[in-house]
Structures are given as C-alpha cells and as structure tokens.
ZADO-1210 file (C-alpha; in nm, 4 decimals, padded with zeros to 6 digits):
<atoms>
<atom x="10.3838" y="19.8315" z="01.3868" code="MET" pos="1"/>
<atom x="10.5630" y="20.1067" z="01.5982" code="PRO" pos="2"/>
<atom x="10.1751" y="20.1969" z="01.7044" code="THR" pos="3"/>
<atom x="10.1399" y="19.8487" z="01.8156" code="LEU" pos="4"/>
<atom x="10.4934" y="19.8604" z="01.9917" code="LEU" pos="5"/>
<atom x="10.3926" y="20.1545" z="02.1523" code="ARG" pos="6"/>
<atom x="10.0505" y="20.0222" z="02.3002" code="ALA" pos="7"/>
<atom x="10.2113" y="19.7053" z="02.4176" code="LEU" pos="8"/>
<atom x="10.5336" y="19.8262" z="02.5774" code="PHE" pos="9"/>
<atom x="10.3709" y="20.1523" z="02.6528" code="PRO" pos="10"/>
<atom x="10.6574" y="20.2463" z="02.9341" code="HIS" pos="11"/>
<atom x="10.9518" y="20.2076" z="02.7532" code="LEU" pos="12"/>
<atom x="11.0079" y="20.5204" z="02.4759" code="LYS" pos="13"/>
<atom x="11.1965" y="20.3341" z="02.2091" code="ARG" pos="14"/>
<atom x="11.1225" y="19.9224" z="02.2044" code="PRO" pos="15"/>
<atom x="11.4416" y="19.7402" z="02.2089" code="ALA" pos="16"/>
<atom x="11.5265" y="19.6176" z="01.8609" code="PRO" pos="17"/>
<atom x="11.5234" y="19.2477" z="01.9546" code="LEU" pos="18"/>
<atom x="11.1789" y="19.3133" z="02.1233" code="VAL" pos="19"/>
<atom x="11.0361" y="19.4087" z="01.8004" code="ALA" pos="20"/>
<atom x="11.1577" y="19.1216" z="01.6572" code="LEU" pos="21"/>
<atom x="10.9842" y="18.9277" z="01.9038" code="VAL" pos="22"/>
<atom x="10.7151" y="19.1046" z="01.8446" code="VAL" pos="23"/>
<atom x="10.6574" y="19.1202" z="01.5273" code="MET" pos="24"/>
<atom x="10.7499" y="18.7442" z="01.4846" code="LEU" pos="25"/>
<atom x="10.4330" y="18.6801" z="01.7427" code="ALA" pos="26"/>
<atom x="10.2091" y="18.8346" z="01.4821" code="TYR" pos="27"/>
<atom x="10.3293" y="18.6588" z="01.2000" code="LEU" pos="28"/>
<atom x="10.0973" y="18.3785" z="01.0636" code="PRO" pos="29"/>
<atom x="10.2267" y="18.0186" z="01.1883" code="ALA" pos="30"/>
<atom x="10.3290" y="17.9272" z="00.8617" code="SER" pos="31"/>
<atom x="10.5198" y="18.2596" z="00.7718" code="ALA" pos="32"/>
<atom x="10.6849" y="18.1974" z="01.1779" code="ALA" pos="33"/>
<atom x="10.7812" y="17.8543" z="01.0660" code="GLN" pos="34"/>
<atom x="10.9779" y="17.9497" z="00.7503" code="ALA" pos="35"/>
<atom x="11.1997" y="18.1968" z="00.8985" code="ALA" pos="36"/>
<atom x="11.4601" y="18.1072" z="01.0628" code="PRO" pos="37"/>
<atom x="11.4830" y="18.3051" z="01.4207" code="PRO" pos="38"/>
<atom x="11.7927" y="18.5788" z="01.3932" code="SER" pos="39"/>
<atom x="12.0254" y="18.6635" z="01.7035" code="LEU" pos="40"/>
<atom x="12.1963" y="19.0038" z="01.5860" code="ASP" pos="41"/>
<atom x="12.4466" y="19.0514" z="01.8531" code="LEU" pos="42"/>
<atom x="12.5718" y="19.3577" z="01.6801" code="THR" pos="43"/>
<atom x="12.2879" y="19.5581" z="01.8454" code="ARG" pos="44"/>
<atom x="12.4517" y="19.5201" z="02.1850" code="HIS" pos="45"/>
<atom x="12.8064" y="19.6359" z="02.0561" code="ARG" pos="46"/>
<atom x="12.9362" y="19.7841" z="02.4443" code="GLY" pos="47"/>
<atom x="12.7536" y="19.5513" z="02.5988" code="LYS" pos="48"/>
<atom x="12.8598" y="19.2129" z="02.7873" code="VAL" pos="49"/>
<atom x="12.5642" y="18.9729" z="02.6094" code="VAL" pos="50"/>
<atom x="12.4827" y="18.6528" z="02.7815" code="VAL" pos="51"/>
<atom x="12.3285" y="18.3767" z="02.5409" code="VAL" pos="52"/>
<atom x="12.1477" y="18.0859" z="02.7083" code="ASP" pos="53"/>
<atom x="12.0179" y="17.8038" z="02.5294" code="PHE" pos="54"/>
<atom x="11.7303" y="17.6440" z="02.7463" code="TRP" pos="55"/>
<atom x="11.4368" y="17.3747" z="02.6973" code="ALA" pos="56"/>
<atom x="11.1423" y="17.3498" z="02.8706" code="SER" pos="57"/>
<atom x="11.2697" y="16.9643" z="02.9600" code="TRP" pos="58"/>
<atom x="11.5939" y="17.0770" z="03.1195" code="CYS" pos="59"/>
<atom x="11.5821" y="17.0974" z="03.5047" code="LYS" pos="60"/>
<atom x="11.8931" y="17.2567" z="03.5376" code="PRO" pos="61"/>
<atom x="11.7388" y="17.5178" z="03.3659" code="CYS" pos="62"/>
<atom x="11.4875" y="17.5770" z="03.6285" code="ARG" pos="63"/>
<atom x="11.7757" y="17.6449" z="03.8650" code="GLU" pos="64"/>
<atom x="11.9790" y="17.8880" z="03.5928" code="SER" pos="65"/>
<atom x="11.6783" y="18.1245" z="03.4729" code="ILE" pos="66"/>
<atom x="11.6038" y="18.2610" z="03.8343" code="PRO" pos="67"/>
<atom x="12.0146" y="18.2997" z="03.8843" code="TRP" pos="68"/>
<atom x="12.0189" y="18.4912" z="03.5434" code="LEU" pos="69"/>
<atom x="11.7104" y="18.6976" z="03.5951" code="ASN" pos="70"/>
<atom x="11.9131" y="18.8322" z="03.9152" code="ASP" pos="71"/>
<atom x="12.2196" y="18.8917" z="03.7184" code="LEU" pos="72"/>
<atom x="11.9866" y="19.1198" z="03.4777" code="ARG" pos="73"/>
<atom x="11.8521" y="19.2829" z="03.7485" code="GLY" pos="74"/>
<atom x="12.1537" y="19.3654" z="03.9298" code="ARG" pos="75"/>
<atom x="12.3982" y="19.4617" z="03.6463" code="TYR" pos="76"/>
<atom x="12.1594" y="19.5561" z="03.3425" code="GLY" pos="77"/>
<atom x="12.2435" y="19.9224" z="03.4095" code="ALA" pos="78"/>
<atom x="12.5625" y="19.8667" z="03.3755" code="GLN" pos="79"/>
<atom x="12.5657" y="19.7009" z="03.0439" code="GLY" pos="80"/>
<atom x="12.4870" y="19.3079" z="03.1103" code="LEU" pos="81"/>
<atom x="12.1914" y="19.1589" z="02.8139" code="VAL" pos="82"/>
<atom x="12.1194" y="18.8800" z="02.8657" code="ILE" pos="83"/>
<atom x="11.9251" y="18.6668" z="02.5667" code="ILE" pos="84"/>
<atom x="11.7275" y="18.3203" z="02.6100" code="GLY" pos="85"/>
<atom x="11.6792" y="18.1308" z="02.3530" code="VAL" pos="86"/>
<atom x="11.4249" y="17.8477" z="02.3423" code="ASN" pos="87"/>
<atom x="11.4754" y="17.5240" z="02.1737" code="VAL" pos="88"/>
<atom x="11.1678" y="17.3249" z="02.2310" code="ASP" pos="89"/>
<atom x="10.9906" y="17.2173" z="01.8620" code="ALA" pos="90"/>
<atom x="10.6274" y="17.3619" z="02.0236" code="GLU" pos="91"/>
<atom x="10.5738" y="17.6507" z="02.1561" code="ARG" pos="92"/>
<atom x="10.3162" y="17.5899" z="02.3505" code="SER" pos="93"/>
<atom x="10.5928" y="17.3462" z="02.5641" code="GLU" pos="94"/>
<atom x="10.7691" y="17.6569" z="02.6358" code="ALA" pos="95"/>
<atom x="10.4825" y="17.8729" z="02.7562" code="GLU" pos="96"/>
<atom x="10.3806" y="17.6498" z="02.9935" code="ARG" pos="97"/>
<atom x="10.7286" y="17.6548" z="03.1522" code="PHE" pos="98"/>
<atom x="10.7862" y="17.9953" z="03.1466" code="LEU" pos="99"/>
<atom x="10.4137" y="18.0199" z="03.3506" code="ARG" pos="100"/>
<atom x="10.6616" y="17.8223" z="03.6157" code="GLU" pos="101"/>
<atom x="10.9893" y="17.9731" z="03.5237" code="VAL" pos="102"/>
<atom x="10.9170" y="18.3252" z="03.4526" code="PRO" pos="103"/>
<atom x="11.2320" y="18.4626" z="03.2377" code="ILE" pos="104"/>
<atom x="11.2869" y="18.8861" z="03.2926" code="GLU" pos="105"/>
<atom x="11.4891" y="18.8907" z="02.9477" code="PHE" pos="106"/>
<atom x="11.3955" y="18.8461" z="02.5893" code="ASP" pos="107"/>
<atom x="11.3717" y="18.5028" z="02.4329" code="VAL" pos="108"/>
<atom x="11.4024" y="18.4153" z="02.1045" code="VAL" pos="109"/>
<atom x="11.2099" y="18.0880" z="01.9759" code="TYR" pos="110"/>
<atom x="11.4328" y="17.8483" z="01.7934" code="ASP" pos="111"/>
<atom x="11.2045" y="17.5832" z="01.7097" code="PRO" pos="112"/>
<atom x="11.4166" y="17.4060" z="01.3996" code="LYS" pos="113"/>
<atom x="11.7800" y="17.4215" z="01.6451" code="GLY" pos="114"/>
<atom x="11.9054" y="17.6655" z="01.3550" code="ALA" pos="115"/>
<atom x="12.0720" y="17.8946" z="01.6316" code="LEU" pos="116"/>
<atom x="12.1798" y="17.5727" z="01.8325" code="ALA" pos="117"/>
<atom x="12.3185" y="17.4251" z="01.5602" code="GLU" pos="118"/>
<atom x="12.5112" y="17.7704" z="01.4927" code="GLN" pos="119"/>
<atom x="12.6366" y="17.8101" z="01.8250" code="PHE" pos="120"/>
<atom x="12.7205" y="17.4514" z="01.8281" code="LYS" pos="121"/>
<atom x="12.5167" y="17.3810" z="02.1275" code="VAL" pos="122"/>
<atom x="12.5755" y="17.0150" z="02.3083" code="GLN" pos="123"/>
<atom x="12.3389" y="16.9999" z="02.6082" code="GLY" pos="124"/>
<atom x="12.1066" y="17.2223" z="02.7836" code="MET" pos="125"/>
<atom x="12.1740" y="17.4590" z="02.9406" code="PRO" pos="126"/>
<atom x="12.4245" y="17.6391" z="02.7527" code="SER" pos="127"/>
<atom x="12.5793" y="18.0014" z="02.7651" code="SER" pos="128"/>
<atom x="12.7853" y="18.2070" z="02.5604" code="PHE" pos="129"/>
<atom x="12.9440" y="18.4749" z="02.7177" code="VAL" pos="130"/>
<atom x="13.0397" y="18.7747" z="02.5023" code="PHE" pos="131"/>
<atom x="13.2426" y="19.0755" z="02.5787" code="ASP" pos="132"/>
<atom x="13.1632" y="19.4392" z="02.5134" code="ARG" pos="133"/>
<atom x="13.3468" y="19.4314" z="02.1515" code="GLN" pos="134"/>
<atom x="13.1463" y="19.1120" z="02.0529" code="GLY" pos="135"/>
<atom x="13.3911" y="18.8297" z="02.1198" code="GLN" pos="136"/>
<atom x="13.3339" y="18.4878" z="02.2371" code="LEU" pos="137"/>
<atom x="13.5099" y="18.4968" z="02.5793" code="VAL" pos="138"/>
<atom x="13.3351" y="18.2041" z="02.7801" code="ARG" pos="139"/>
<atom x="13.1169" y="17.8912" z="02.6882" code="SER" pos="140"/>
<atom x="12.9414" y="17.6910" z="02.9519" code="TYR" pos="141"/>
<atom x="12.7806" y="17.3748" z="02.8976" code="LEU" pos="142"/>
<atom x="12.5085" y="17.2535" z="03.2206" code="GLY" pos="143"/>
<atom x="12.4471" y="17.4608" z="03.5283" code="PHE" pos="144"/>
<atom x="12.6087" y="17.3881" z="03.8701" code="ARG" pos="145"/>
<atom x="12.4810" y="17.6063" z="04.2259" code="GLN" pos="146"/>
<atom x="12.8421" y="17.6076" z="04.3460" code="ASN" pos="147"/>
<atom x="13.0075" y="17.7692" z="04.0292" code="ARG" pos="148"/>
<atom x="12.7664" y="18.0739" z="04.0210" code="ARG" pos="149"/>
<atom x="12.9989" y="18.3235" z="04.2240" code="ALA" pos="150"/>
<atom x="13.2791" y="18.2160" z="03.9918" code="GLU" pos="151"/>
<atom x="13.0787" y="18.2858" z="03.6694" code="HIS" pos="152"/>
<atom x="12.9713" y="18.5976" z="03.8138" code="GLU" pos="153"/>
<atom x="13.3262" y="18.7089" z="03.8686" code="THR" pos="154"/>
<atom x="13.3784" y="18.6240" z="03.5398" code="GLU" pos="155"/>
<atom x="13.1150" y="18.8562" z="03.4180" code="ILE" pos="156"/>
<atom x="13.1589" y="19.1462" z="03.6735" code="GLN" pos="157"/>
<atom x="13.5762" y="19.1518" z="03.5314" code="THR" pos="158"/>
<atom x="13.3891" y="19.2064" z="03.2092" code="LEU" pos="159"/>
<atom x="13.1423" y="19.4599" z="03.2907" code="LEU" pos="160"/>
<atom x="13.4453" y="19.6337" z="03.4854" code="SER" pos="161"/>
<atom x="13.6062" y="19.6798" z="03.1331" code="ARG" pos="162"/>
<atom x="13.5454" y="20.0218" z="02.9415" code="SER" pos="163"/>
<atom x="13.3632" y="20.0220" z="02.6496" code="THR" pos="164"/>
<atom x="13.5272" y="19.9967" z="02.2709" code="PRO" pos="165"/>
</atoms>
C-alpha cells in the first residue's frame, strides 16, 4: 500500500494518515467497505484546531458552507487548522456528483450508515464541530448562515492563536 500512496500522492513526502485511510477504503471490495464503520481518529490531529463538518449532497446550505471551509483551510492550514468533512449520503455516487459541482479541498470521510453522525449526535445538515488544540470540543454549529461567518472565523482565529499543548 505505501507504493500505491506514493503513486497517488507524489507531491507528499508522507501522506497524511487520514488520506491513507480514505485511499484504503476506496480500494476495498464494496462488501468490505460497507461492513467496516468509518473511522475518525481525532487524536492524530492533537496540537491542531480541528473542524469536523457533516454534509450531504441534498443539503442546500452545504453548497455555501463548503466553499467557505475551503477558504478557511487555505488561509489557516499553515497555522494548524484541519478540516475534515463527513459525508452522510447513503449512496456514494450522490456525494461524488455533488463534489463535481462543489469541490472540497479537505479530507472527506464517508459515513453512509450514519455511525459517525450518530456518535456526534448530528441533528441537521450541515453540522460543524470545532475542537481545540488539546482535542476538546469547544463549539458546535447547526446549519450555515452567511452573516455568522465573521463570528465563526474569529472564534477559529482565537483557538489558533493559543499555543500547542
């Protein structure tokens, strides 16, 4: 598998563990991928501010929130911001169609059976969960409103400005 990862991501010296997980899941037989619940190990990102964003292809506000999350990642990734999308579509083809229209520039975990959504007690789309550098949940958001972007970004900047553990 390491050779495959190097072939798929030649620009990365060491592919991120989450990228490796996503690639491995993509190459599993359909029955194996469906049998294994998705994994989201936030401890791998300790020392970083992490936003876990649940989205779905049928979610109209997600069409606005995802480009904003892409922008945040681009501006604050070097300061330690990690964004992980969790797609809850039952059919991966629906998510892939959405991604052709609204590209995502961060890692995506697929949760077709809703195991992660249940673990996070997601009540609607999009739902975002913000974790500080110590891995503690500090904020959650249900939905997306353009007029709240500056407020949310300020909260993320504040978390990023705090030193690592």
